[in-house]
C-alpha positions in Angstrom: 26.6 -32.9 14.9 26.3 -29.5 13.4 26.5 -26.5 16.1 23.3 -25.2 16.4 22.7 -22.0 15.0 21.4 -19.1 17.3 19.2 -16.1 16.5 20.6 -12.9 17.6 17.8 -10.4 18.3 18.2 -7.1 18.2 15.6 -6.3 20.2 16.0 -5.0 23.9 14.0 -6.8 26.7 10.6 -5.7 27.0 10.2 -3.9 23.4 8.3 -5.0 20.7 8.5 -4.7 16.6 5.2 -5.2 15.3 3.4 -4.2 12.3 1.9 -1.2 13.2 5.0 -0.3 14.9 6.7 -0.1 11.3 3.9 1.4 9.1 4.8 4.7 9.5 8.2 3.6 8.1 6.6 1.8 6.1 4.3 4.6 4.4 6.8 7.0 4.4 8.5 4.4 2.0 5.6 4.3 -0.2 5.5 7.4 -0.7 8.5 8.5 -1.5 9.0 6.3 -4.2 8.3 7.2 -8.4 6.4 6.0 -10.9 8.1 3.2 -12.0 9.0 -0.3 -12.5 9.7 -0.3 -8.5 6.5 0.5 -7.4 4.6 -1.4 -10.2 6.2 -4.3 -8.6 5.1 -3.7 -5.3 1.7 -2.7 -6.0 1.5 -5.6 -8.1 2.6 -8.0 -5.5 0.4 -6.1 -2.9 -2.3 -5.1 -4.0 -3.1 -7.4 -7.1 -1.5 -10.3 -5.6 0.7 -10.6 -8.3 3.8 -13.4 -8.0 7.7 -12.7 -8.7 7.5 -13.4 -12.7 4.2 -11.6 -13.1 5.4 -7.9 -14.6 3.6 -5.1 -13.3 4.2 -2.6 -16.0 2.2 0.8 -15.8 0.1 -0.1 -12.8 1.8 3.4 -11.4 2.0 5.2 -14.8 -0.8 3.9 -17.4 -4.5 4.6 -17.0 -5.4 0.8 -17.8 -3.4 0.4 -14.2 -5.2 2.7 -12.6 -8.5 0.9 -13.6 -7.1 -2.3 -12.3 -6.1 -1.0 -9.2 -8.9 0.7 -8.8 -10.9 -2.4 -9.5 -8.9 -4.4 -6.5 -9.6 -1.7 -3.7 -13.9 -1.6 -4.8 -13.6 -5.7 -5.0 -11.9 -5.6 -1.4 -14.7 -3.0 -0.2 -12.6 0.3 -0.5 -14.1 3.7 -2.0 -11.5 5.3 -4.0 -12.0 9.4 -4.3 -10.0 11.4 -6.6 -9.1 14.8 -6.6 -6.9 16.9 -9.3 -6.2 20.2 -9.0 -3.3 21.5 -11.4 -0.2 19.5 -11.3 -1.2 17.8 -8.3 -3.6 14.5 -7.7 -4.3 13.6 -4.5 -6.3 9.7 -4.1 -8.1 8.6 -0.7 -8.7 5.4 0.2 -11.6 4.4 2.1 -13.4 1.6 3.9 -16.7 1.5 5.3 -16.3 -0.9 8.7 -18.7 -3.1 9.6 -21.8 -1.9 11.6 -20.6 1.7 11.2 -22.2 4.8 9.5 -18.8 6.3 8.5 -15.7 5.5 6.5 -12.4 5.0 7.8 -9.8 6.4 5.9 -6.9 4.1 5.0 -4.5 5.8 2.7 -4.3 9.2 1.1 -1.1 9.8 -1.5 -0.3 12.5 -3.4 1.2 12.9 -6.7 2.1 14.8 -9.8 0.5 12.1 -12.2 -3.0 10.2 -11.2 -1.8 6.4 -11.9 0.7 7.8 -9.3 -1.4 8.8 -7.2 -4.0 5.7 -6.7 -0.5 3.4 -6.9 0.8 4.4 -3.7 -2.6 5.0 -2.2 -3.3 1.4 -3.5 0.1 -0.3 -1.4 -0.7 2.3 1.9 -4.0 0.9 1.9 -3.5 -2.7 1.6 -0.8 -2.2 3.9 -3.7 -0.5 6.9 -5.5 -4.2 6.0 -3.4 -6.0 7.1 -4.1 -7.7 10.6 -1.4 -6.0 13.6 -0.2 -8.1 16.0 -0.7 -6.9 19.5 
């Protein structure tokens, strides 16, 4: 007979680790990423639902990648707003909630280039749309 493995938890009794508690940390990690392969992979998997064998080349660095991400976000019921000022681009992703007259800001990301800002905001928005355990 094999001995039973026990999982050791780093949690203290009474504490809870939920996705909602981890969200600010995940948002910070996403916003600190730079355009390129790692961000493309994250966005391809989390926003577009691509598997590990699909390469997300250019999602965070090209206008074609931006087009794909905006199309996916709008298909999820989101609106995407861009603000471009000199060497700075800001992307906001909003979603109108059922029965509400106003939109909820899901994500805002800033970068030097538009595709990078859109990629970061898309990843954060999809994270925000995930159901949070209570």
